[in-house]
C-alpha positions in Angstrom: 0.0 0.0 0.0 1.1 3.6 -0.6 0.8 4.4 3.1 3.3 1.7 4.1 5.5 2.6 1.2 6.2 6.0 2.7 5.9 5.1 6.4 9.7 5.1 6.7 10.0 8.7 5.5 7.1 9.9 7.7 8.5 8.1 10.7 12.0 9.5 10.4 10.9 13.0 9.7 8.4 13.2 12.6 10.8 11.4 15.0 13.6 13.9 14.5 11.3 17.0 14.5 9.9 15.9 17.9 13.0 14.9 18.8 30.5 25.2 26.1 29.7 28.2 27.8 32.4 31.0 27.5 34.3 31.6 30.6 33.3 34.7 32.5 36.7 36.5 32.1 37.2 39.2 29.5 38.4 36.9 26.7 37.2 34.4 24.1 39.1 31.5 22.7 38.8 28.7 20.2 40.3 27.1 17.1 40.1 28.1 13.4 40.0 25.2 11.0 39.9 24.7 7.2 36.3 23.9 6.2 37.3 21.1 3.9 40.4 19.5 5.4 39.6 20.2 9.1 43.3 21.2 9.5 44.2 24.2 11.8 44.9 27.5 10.1 47.7 29.7 11.4 48.1 33.4 11.2 44.3 34.1 10.9 43.6 37.7 12.1 40.9 37.6 14.8 39.6 41.0 15.8 36.6 43.0 17.0 35.0 45.1 14.3 35.6 48.8 14.5 38.2 48.4 17.3 41.9 48.0 17.7 41.6 44.7 19.6 43.3 42.0 17.5 45.1 38.7 17.8 46.0 35.9 15.5 46.0 32.1 15.5 49.0 30.0 16.3 50.3 26.8 14.6 47.4 24.8 16.1 44.9 27.3 14.9 44.2 28.5 18.5 43.3 32.0 19.4 42.6 33.9 22.6 41.2 37.4 22.2 40.8 39.9 25.0 37.3 41.4 24.7 36.7 44.9 25.9 35.0 46.9 23.1 33.0 48.7 25.7 35.1 48.7 28.8 32.4 50.4 30.9 30.1 47.4 30.6 30.5 43.8 31.9 31.3 40.8 29.8 27.8 39.5 30.5 26.3 42.6 29.0 28.6 42.3 26.1 27.3 38.8 25.5 23.9 40.3 25.0 25.0 43.1 22.8 23.9 42.5 19.2 26.3 45.0 17.6 29.6 43.3 18.6 31.1 41.5 15.6 34.2 39.2 15.8 36.0 39.0 12.4 38.2 36.1 11.2 40.3 37.1 8.2 43.1 35.6 6.2 44.2 36.0 2.5 43.1 32.9 0.5 40.0 32.4 2.7 36.6 34.0 2.8 36.3 36.5 5.6 33.9 35.5 8.3 32.0 37.8 10.6 30.3 36.3 13.7 28.2 38.0 16.3 29.6 37.7 19.8 26.4 36.0 21.1 26.7 33.3 18.4 30.1 32.3 19.8 28.5 30.7 22.8 29.0 27.0 22.9 31.2 27.2 19.8 34.9 26.8 20.0 35.6 25.9 16.4 35.4 28.4 13.5 35.7 27.0 10.0 36.9 29.1 7.0 36.3 28.4 3.3 39.0 28.7 0.8 38.9 31.1 -2.2 40.8 30.1 -5.3 41.4 33.7 -6.3 41.0 36.4 -3.7 40.1 40.0 -4.3 41.3 42.3 -1.6 37.9 43.6 -0.5 37.0 46.5 1.7 34.2 46.3 4.2 31.1 47.8 2.7 28.4 47.1 5.4 26.4 44.7 3.4 27.3 41.5 5.2 25.2 38.3 4.5 23.3 38.1 7.8 21.9 34.6 7.1 23.8 31.3 6.9 23.2 29.0 3.9 24.2 25.6 2.9 27.0 26.5 0.5 26.7 24.0 -2.3 29.7 25.0 -4.3 32.3 27.6 -3.3 34.9 29.1 -5.7 37.3 26.2 -5.3 34.6 23.5 -5.9 33.1 25.4 -8.8 36.5 25.3 -10.5 36.8 21.6 -9.9 33.4 20.8 -11.3 32.9 23.5 -13.9 31.2 22.4 -17.2 29.7 24.2 -20.1 26.5 25.2 -18.2 25.1 25.4 -14.7 23.1 22.2 -14.8 26.0 20.0 -15.8 28.2 21.7 -13.2 25.7 20.7 -10.5 25.2 17.2 -11.8 27.9 15.8 -9.5 25.8 16.8 -6.4 23.4 14.4 -4.6 19.8 14.3 -5.8 20.4 16.8 -8.6 19.6 15.5 -12.1 19.9 17.1 -15.5 16.8 17.4 -17.7 17.9 18.3 -21.3 17.1 18.5 -25.0 20.8 18.3 -25.8 23.7 19.6 -23.7 23.1 23.3 -24.4 19.5 23.3 -23.0 20.4 21.4 -19.8 18.7 22.4 -16.6 18.9 21.1 -13.1 16.1 19.1 -11.5 16.2 18.7 -7.7 14.7 15.8 -5.9 12.4 15.1 -8.8 11.2 18.7 -8.8 11.5 20.7 -12.0 10.2 24.1 -13.3 9.6 26.7 -10.6 9.1 24.1 -7.8 12.6 25.2 -6.9 13.9 28.7 -7.5 17.0 29.7 -9.5 18.2 33.2 -8.5 21.0 35.5 -9.4 22.3 37.5 -6.4 18.9 37.0 -4.8 16.7 38.1 -7.8 15.0 35.7 -10.1 16.8 35.4 -13.5 13.8 36.6 -15.5 14.0 34.3 -18.5 11.7 31.5 -19.6 14.0 28.6 -18.7 11.6 27.1 -16.1 8.7 27.0 -18.5 10.0 24.6 -21.2 12.8 22.2 -21.9 14.2 24.1 -24.9 14.6 27.5 -23.1 18.1 27.9 -21.8 19.2 29.5 -18.5 20.5 33.0 -19.4 23.5 32.7 -17.0 27.0 31.7 -17.9 28.6 29.6 -15.2 31.9 31.4 -15.5 30.4 34.6 -14.0 29.4 32.7 -10.9 31.6 32.9 -7.8 29.6 30.7 -5.4 26.3 28.7 -5.4 24.4 28.5 -2.2 21.5 26.1 -1.5 18.8 27.6 0.7 16.2 25.3 2.2 13.7 25.6 5.0 11.8 28.7 6.3 14.2 31.2 4.8 13.5 30.0 1.3 10.2 31.7 1.3 12.0 35.0 1.2 12.6 34.3 -2.5 9.2 33.0 -3.7 6.0 31.3 -2.8 6.9 27.8 -4.0 10.5 26.9 -3.1 9.7 23.4 -1.9 12.8 22.1 -3.6 14.9 24.9 -2.2 16.6 28.0 -3.7 19.7 27.8 -5.9 21.2 31.3 -5.5 24.1 32.1 -7.7 26.5 34.8 -6.4 28.0 36.8 -9.3 31.5 38.2 -9.7 31.4 41.9 -9.7 28.3 42.4 -7.5 28.4 45.6 -5.3 29.4 43.6 -2.2 33.0 43.2 -3.7 34.7 46.6 -3.3 38.4 46.8 -4.2 41.1 49.3 -3.2 43.0 49.2 -6.5 42.5 48.3 -10.1 42.1 44.5 -10.7 41.8 42.5 -13.8 40.4 38.9 -13.8 40.8 36.7 -16.9 39.3 33.3 -17.3 39.4 30.9 -20.3 39.1 27.2 -21.1 37.2 24.6 -23.1 35.8 21.2 -23.4 36.6 18.4 -25.9 33.2 16.6 -26.4 31.8 19.6 -28.2 35.0 21.5 -29.2 33.8 24.2 -26.8 35.9 27.3 -26.0 35.1 30.2 -23.7 36.8 33.3 -22.4 35.9 36.2 -20.2 37.5 39.2 -18.6 36.4 41.3 -15.6 37.7 44.7 -14.7 37.3 46.2 -11.2 38.1 49.9 -11.2 37.9 52.0 -8.0 37.4 55.7 -8.6 37.4 57.6 -5.2 34.1 56.6 -3.6 32.9 54.8 -6.7 33.7 51.6 -8.6 33.2 50.6 -12.2 33.0 46.9 -13.0 33.0 45.6 -16.6 32.4 42.0 -17.6 32.8 40.6 -21.1 32.2 36.9 -22.0 32.1 34.7 -25.1 31.4 31.0 -25.4 31.2 28.8 -28.5 30.4 25.1 -28.9 30.2 22.8 -31.9 27.9 19.8 -32.2 28.2 17.5 -29.2 29.6 14.0 -29.6 29.0 10.7 -27.8 30.6 7.2 -28.0 28.3 6.4 -30.9 28.7 9.5 -33.0 27.8 13.2 -33.4 24.5 14.7 -32.5 23.8 17.3 -35.2 22.5 20.8 -34.7 23.6 21.1 -31.1 25.9 24.0 -31.5 25.8 27.3 -29.6 27.2 30.8 -29.6 26.9 33.0 -26.5 28.0 36.6 -25.8 27.5 38.5 -22.6 28.4 42.1 -21.8 27.8 43.7 -18.5 28.8 47.1 -17.0 28.1 48.1 -13.4 28.7 51.3 -11.5 28.5 51.6 -7.7 28.7 54.7 -5.5 29.8 53.8 -2.0 28.6 56.0 0.9 29.4 55.9 4.6 26.4 53.8 5.5 25.7 52.0 2.2 25.8 52.1 -1.6 23.7 52.5 -4.7 24.5 50.3 -7.7 23.5 50.3 -11.4 24.0 47.4 -13.8 23.3 47.2 -17.6 23.6 43.7 -19.2 23.2 42.3 -22.6 22.9 38.5 -23.1 22.7 37.0 -26.6 22.7 33.3 -27.6 22.1 31.3 -30.8 21.7 27.6 -30.4 20.3 24.5 -32.0 17.8 21.8 -31.1 18.7 18.3 -32.6 16.4 16.9 -35.3 13.7 14.4 -34.6 11.2 12.4 -36.7 8.5 14.2 -34.8 7.8 17.2 -37.1 11.3 18.8 -37.7 13.6 16.3 -39.3 16.4 19.0 -39.8 16.2 20.4 -36.3 15.3 23.8 -34.9 17.4 27.0 -34.5 16.8 29.4 -31.6 17.9 33.0 -31.3 17.7 34.5 -27.8 18.1 38.1 -26.7 17.9 39.4 -23.2 18.6 43.0 -22.0 18.6 43.9 -18.3 18.7 47.0 -16.2 19.3 46.6 -12.4 19.3 49.2 -9.6 20.4 48.0 -6.1 20.4 50.2 -3.1 21.7 49.2 0.4 21.7 51.2 3.6 22.8 50.4 7.1 20.0 51.5 9.5 19.1 51.4 13.2 15.4 50.9 13.4 14.3 48.6 16.2 15.8 45.2 15.6 16.5 46.0 12.0 19.9 47.0 10.7 19.7 46.7 6.9 17.5 48.2 4.2 17.7 46.8 0.7 15.9 48.1 -2.4 16.2 46.3 -5.7 14.7 46.9 -9.2 15.1 44.8 -12.4 13.8 45.5 -15.8 14.2 42.6 -18.3 13.5 42.6 -22.0 13.5 39.0 -23.2 12.9 37.6 -26.7 13.2 34.0 -27.8 12.7 33.2 -31.6 12.4 29.7 -33.0 13.3 28.9 -36.6 13.0 25.8 -38.7 16.5 24.8 -39.6 18.1 27.0 -42.4 15.0 29.2 -42.6 15.4 32.9 -42.3 12.0 33.7 -40.7 10.8 32.6 -37.3 7.9 30.2 -36.8 7.4 30.9 -33.1 8.5 33.9 -31.0 8.1 34.2 -27.2 8.8 37.6 -25.7 8.2 39.2 -22.3 9.0 42.5 -20.5 9.4 42.2 -16.8 9.5 44.9 -14.1 10.6 43.5 -10.7 10.8 45.5 -7.5 11.8 44.4 -4.0 12.1 46.2 -0.7 13.5 44.4 2.4 14.3 45.4 6.0 16.6 42.9 7.5 18.3 41.6 10.6 19.6 38.3 11.7 16.6 37.6 13.9 13.7 39.2 12.0 13.2 40.4 8.4 10.3 41.6 6.3 9.9 42.4 2.7 7.5 43.2 -0.1 7.8 42.4 -3.8 6.0 43.6 -7.0 6.4 41.9 -10.4 4.7 42.9 -13.6 5.2 40.8 -16.8 3.9 41.4 -20.3 3.9 38.2 -22.3 4.0 38.7 -26.1 3.9 35.6 -28.3 4.0 35.8 -32.1 4.1 33.6 -35.1 2.6 30.1 -35.5 1.7 30.1 -31.7 -1.8 31.1 -30.6 -1.3 31.7 -26.8 -2.8 35.1 -26.2 -0.9 38.2 -25.2 -1.1 38.3 -21.4 -0.4 40.7 -18.6 0.6 39.3 -15.2 0.8 41.2 -11.9 2.1 39.6 -8.8 2.3 41.4 -5.4 3.4 39.8 -2.2 4.5 40.5 1.4 6.8 38.1 3.3 8.6 37.8 6.6 11.1 35.6 8.5 11.8 35.3 12.2 14.4 33.4 14.3 13.9 33.0 18.0 16.1 31.4 20.7 13.9 29.3 22.9 15.7 27.5 25.7 18.3 25.5 23.8 16.5 25.6 20.4 16.5 28.0 17.5 12.9 28.3 16.3 12.5 29.5 12.7 9.4 30.7 11.0 8.4 32.4 7.7 5.4 33.3 5.6 4.6 34.8 2.2 1.1 36.1 1.3 0.3 37.5 -2.2 -2.1 38.0 -5.0 -1.6 37.4 -8.7 -3.7 38.7 -11.6 -3.4 36.9 -15.0 -5.1 39.0 -17.7 -5.1 37.5 -21.2 -6.0 39.5 -24.3 -7.4 37.1 -26.9 -6.4 38.1 -30.4 -8.3 35.5 -32.3 -12.0 34.8 -32.6 -11.5 31.1 -32.3 -8.7 28.7 -31.2 -7.9 25.2 -32.3 -8.5 23.5 -28.9 -9.6 26.3 -26.4 -12.9 28.1 -26.4 -12.6 31.9 -26.5 -14.9 32.3 -23.5 -12.5 30.1 -21.4 -9.7 32.6 -21.9 -10.6 35.0 -19.1 -8.9 37.0 -16.4 -7.8 34.8 -13.4 -7.2 36.0 -9.9 -5.2 33.9 -7.4 -4.6 34.7 -3.7 -2.0 32.5 -2.1 -0.3 32.0 1.2 2.9 30.0 2.0 4.4 29.3 5.4 7.1 27.3 7.1 8.0 26.5 10.7 11.2 24.8 11.8 13.8 24.3 14.5 17.5 23.6 14.9 19.3 22.3 18.0 23.0 21.6 18.6 24.2 19.1 21.3 27.9 18.7 21.4 28.9 17.5 18.0 25.4 16.6 16.9 23.0 18.9 15.0 19.3 18.3 14.6 17.1 20.3 12.1 13.6 20.0 10.9 10.8 22.0 9.3 7.4 21.9 7.8 6.6 23.9 4.7 3.3 24.6 2.9 3.6 26.3 -0.5 1.2 27.5 -3.2 2.0 28.1 -6.9 -0.4 29.9 -9.3 -0.3 28.3 -12.8 1.9 29.8 -15.4 0.5 31.6 -18.5 1.6 28.6 -20.7 -0.1 26.1 -18.4 -3.4 28.0 -18.7 -3.6 29.3 -22.3 -1.2 27.5 -24.6 -2.7 26.4 -27.9 -0.2 25.7 -30.7 3.0 24.1 -31.8 6.1 24.7 -29.7 8.9 24.0 -32.2 11.8 23.7 -29.8 10.1 21.0 -27.7 8.6 19.1 -30.7 5.2 19.3 -29.0 1.8 20.8 -29.7 0.9 22.3 -26.3 -2.6 22.7 -25.0 -3.3 24.6 -21.7 -6.1 24.2 -19.2 -7.8 27.6 -18.4 -9.5 26.2 -15.3 -6.4 25.2 -13.4 -6.4 25.9 -9.6 -3.5 26.7 -7.3 -0.9 24.0 -7.0 -0.4 23.2 -3.3 2.5 21.2 -1.8 3.0 20.2 1.8 6.6 19.3 2.7 8.4 17.9 5.7 12.2 17.6 6.1 14.6 16.5 8.8 18.4 16.5 9.1 20.6 14.8 11.7 24.3 15.4 11.4 27.5 14.7 13.4 30.7 16.7 12.9 34.1 16.3 14.4 37.6 17.4 13.3 38.1 14.4 11.0 34.7 12.7 10.6 31.3 14.1 9.4 28.1 12.2 8.7 24.6 13.4 7.9 21.2 12.0 7.0 18.4 14.0 5.4 14.8 12.8 4.9 12.1 14.6 3.0 8.5 14.0 2.0 6.4 16.3 -0.2 2.7 15.7 -0.9 0.5 17.6 -3.4 -3.2 17.2 -3.8 -3.0 19.1 -7.1 0.3 18.8 -8.9 0.6 20.2 -12.5 1.8 18.1 -15.3 2.0 18.7 -19.0 1.9 15.2 -20.5 1.7 13.5 -23.8 -1.9 12.7 -24.7 -1.1 9.4 -26.5 1.6 7.6 -28.5 1.6 5.9 -31.9 2.8 2.3 -31.6 3.9 2.2 -35.2 6.9 3.7 -36.8 6.1 7.2 -38.0 7.4 6.9 -41.6 5.5 8.1 -44.7 4.4 5.1 -46.8 2.4 4.5 -49.9 -0.8 4.7 -48.0 0.1 7.7 -45.8 1.2 8.0 -42.2 0.1 5.4 -39.6 -2.0 6.8 -36.7 -3.6 9.4 -39.1 -7.2 8.5 -38.7 -9.8 10.6 -36.8 -9.6 8.3 -33.9 -6.0 9.4 -33.2 -6.7 12.6 -31.4 -3.3 12.9 -29.8 -1.4 13.9 -33.0 -1.6 17.3 -34.6 -1.2 17.0 -38.4 0.2 19.8 -40.5 2.7 21.1 -37.9 6.2 21.4 -39.4 6.8 19.0 -42.3 4.3 16.5 -40.9 3.1 16.1 -37.3 3.6 16.7 -33.6 2.5 14.9 -30.5 -0.1 16.8 -28.5 0.5 17.6 -24.8 -2.1 18.9 -22.3 -1.9 20.2 -18.8 -3.6 18.5 -15.9 -3.5 18.4 -12.1 -2.9 15.1 -10.3 -2.5 14.0 -6.7 1.2 13.3 -6.1 3.8 12.3 -3.5 7.6 12.6 -3.7 9.9 11.3 -0.9 13.5 10.4 -0.5 16.7 10.7 1.5 20.3 11.8 1.2 23.2 10.4 3.1 26.7 12.0 3.3 29.9 10.7 4.9 33.1 12.6 5.0 36.5 11.6 6.5 39.7 13.6 6.7 43.2 12.1 7.3 46.0 14.6 7.0 46.0 15.5 3.3 43.5 12.9 2.3 39.8 13.7 2.0 37.1 11.0 1.3 33.6 12.1 0.7 30.7 9.8 -0.1 27.1 10.7 -1.1 24.1 8.6 -1.7 20.7 10.0 -2.8 17.4 8.5 -3.6 14.0 9.9 -4.6 10.7 8.2 -5.4 7.7 9.8 -7.0 4.1 8.5 -7.1 1.2 9.7 -9.2 -1.5 8.8 -6.8 -4.4 9.8 -9.1 -3.4 7.1 -11.7 -1.6 4.7 -9.3 1.6 4.9 -11.3 5.1 6.4 -10.9 5.6 10.1 -11.6 7.4 10.8 -14.8 11.0 12.2 -15.0 12.2 11.3 -11.5 16.0 11.2 -11.3 17.4 7.7 -10.4 19.4 6.8 -7.2 23.0 7.9 -7.3 26.2 7.1 -5.5 29.1 9.6 -5.6 32.5 8.9 -4.1 35.3 11.5 -4.1 38.8 10.8 -3.0 41.0 13.9 -2.8 44.5 14.6 -1.9 45.8 18.1 -1.1 49.5 18.9 -1.2 50.8 22.4 -1.1 49.0 24.2 -3.9 47.9 21.0 -5.8 44.8 19.0 -5.4 44.2 15.5 -6.9 40.7 14.1 -7.0 39.2 10.8 -8.2 35.4 10.8 -8.5 33.4 7.6 -9.0 29.7 7.8 -9.8 27.2 5.0 -9.9 23.8 6.0 -11.4 21.2 3.3 -10.8 18.8 2.1 -13.6 15.3 3.7 -13.6 12.6 1.1 -14.0 9.8 3.0 -12.1 8.3 4.5 -15.2 5.6 7.1 -15.7 3.3 7.1 -18.7 5.1 6.9 -22.0 8.5 6.7 -20.3 11.1 4.1 -21.2 13.6 2.1 -19.1 17.1 3.6 -18.6 20.0 1.3 -17.7 22.5 2.0 -14.9 26.0 3.5 -15.5 29.3 3.7 -13.8 31.5 6.8 -14.4 35.0 7.7 -13.5 36.4 11.2 -13.5 39.9 12.6 -12.6 40.3 16.2 -11.5 43.7 17.9 -11.1 43.9 21.5 -9.9 46.5 24.1 -8.9 45.8 27.3 -7.1 47.4 30.2 -5.3 46.2 33.7 -4.4 46.4 35.0 -7.9 45.8 32.1 -10.4 44.3 28.7 -10.7 44.3 25.9 -13.2 42.0 22.9 -13.4 42.1 19.8 -15.6 39.1 17.4 -15.6 38.9 14.1 -17.5 35.3 13.1 -17.4 34.0 9.6 -18.2 37.6 8.5 -18.5 36.4 4.9 -19.4 34.4 6.3 -22.4 31.3 4.5 -21.2 28.1 4.7 -23.3 25.5 5.8 -20.8 22.0 7.4 -21.0 20.4 10.1 -18.9 16.9 9.1 -17.8 15.9 12.8 -17.8 17.0 13.5 -21.4 14.2 14.1 -23.8 16.4 12.8 -26.7 17.9 9.7 -25.0 16.3 7.6 -27.8 18.5 9.6 -30.3 21.9 9.7 -28.6 23.6 8.8 -25.3 25.4 11.3 -23.1 29.0 12.5 -23.9 31.8 10.0 -23.8 35.3 10.8 -22.6 35.6 14.6 -22.2 38.6 16.8 -21.4 37.8 20.1 -19.6 40.4 22.9 -19.1 40.0 26.1 -17.1 42.5 28.8 -16.2 42.0 31.9 -14.0 44.3 34.9 -13.5 43.8 37.9 -11.2 46.3 40.7 -11.5 
């Protein structure tokens, strides 16, 4: 029975969720360790912000700092003071600021390495929340691939859904689309990548400095439906990086499986109280290859230019950014309608305004105001044709205002989108207005941290029908829709010696997208004729998650369980499938009679399968296990992840669920060199949704060599070194070609 099938996950989650004081003299002490190797770090500067009280760590990473920033108050009063910040700083590592009160019962401070360090000056805007950093600068360099999804594919429970390598996008715990949020410096990217498989993410991975994964109550600060979490990318050249002299950063490299090359340059130019940042990037790839041959029409050409100007003031800054992102890429051919493939031309222009101010207003100490204007256009061409068949465009105005502190934060968000389709695509022009108010609170209750958040909002979707009739929708169904939504989350965290316990409950709501409501026409890039459902209701998901972890100097282990239930889960699925080979014969196509209502004839050279949107009852559950061991220069890291999805309405598995995955990394650090062997075992997927096919298991071996110092880094990856022929279950073209074979990846960075 379904109930017993998931009883393990429910039991673990509920069981966990129900489930050294500083000395009183005027000093604090502890040890500073490397976050990856757990080795002590010497010569770390430890000081009180805005004071001349400073010490440094010894050979064992030990420090002892005399604390008297306000010598007219007692140490107990200092413990309660929220404005006392202890700073840990060393070139080659990320600077860490910790409030004095947070150092209670904490005698170990861990610093994260930076491959290339800009000498930054304090600019007030410190990140007041702690996140699970998925990839820091060093790990990004060691995993970097041609796009964000493939770079993240070596992480547990992250799969890659694709229509060829260029269009790859991450899928987290079986959740795709906007069931997890992808953001750029805290703002949603503003493209159409989460609406369809052929729409690329308008972000080049080489402009990313770190990727953080945000889950739990704080995720609602970014949107109403982050049940899978928030992948927030931190960008080189954002206003938080202020330099005291002229810096140039150059990066270039390439991959062998698609003859890809890339290069970019970033300039950081301080001008008195101002700073000018300029970013220029180009990337080119040819057709991708696999052990069985070349997949045609999978080339790409990307150019990205960005200029930012920041005026720094005593208590904050104001920042302006103008960016142009352009990309031409191909979709491989298929017998389903476009036998020569589809070419896509994408243009995106962005204007950003970011203002930050240090304030003193009750418990709040930061005020942030952000505005984005995005002009996006995506045109689809039949291969070698000079006029588009489908064009999808939108203009987006996005405004955010937030008042922040570590313990309580509130914000409001307003987003207006004007969706403008054109060509052989009959979805109506549509205006969408979304306004929301949200908050986050953290309270210390006895020995627990209690976390809570909410987001309430209202969205208006107002279509403007431009035809008197549609192929599959009735005109009177295409009406203005109003959706009010509320999302909330409640969680806790508790530390006992070396053990940490976390858990939370989250309830989210997602209004349907324009395409899910009103689509009616062929979508060339997906080889589908898409039909919306104008009467869709809000998608609701209820999630529960628990984490238990143990951390010592040499040994870390953690277990995460999650369970998500939705009584109304959107899916756009194929309406049927022809059992015969779709080849033109003397008597015409098979499946061409009136009884075959799941094929649209006359689209492209011949036909397209029809897809419609429906809501089903669904359940997704799984777990993630991590084990990490450090022995001198040796680091061993093992991850196992598993997710299972069930379509309860039809008593069958959910489609496109990533299979179970083992990842073993064995690394060795010596001086400035790192040597890493990565072994991946991807299980077969035989739990198949409607119209899915079986995918066999695969074993992959990668070798990564890297060198780094404070000014330059070099990385060499040899992926799939055994040249194994393997298939990605989440690939929409796995019946055409397997994944890449042996692949050489080179990357070089220089800061001067």
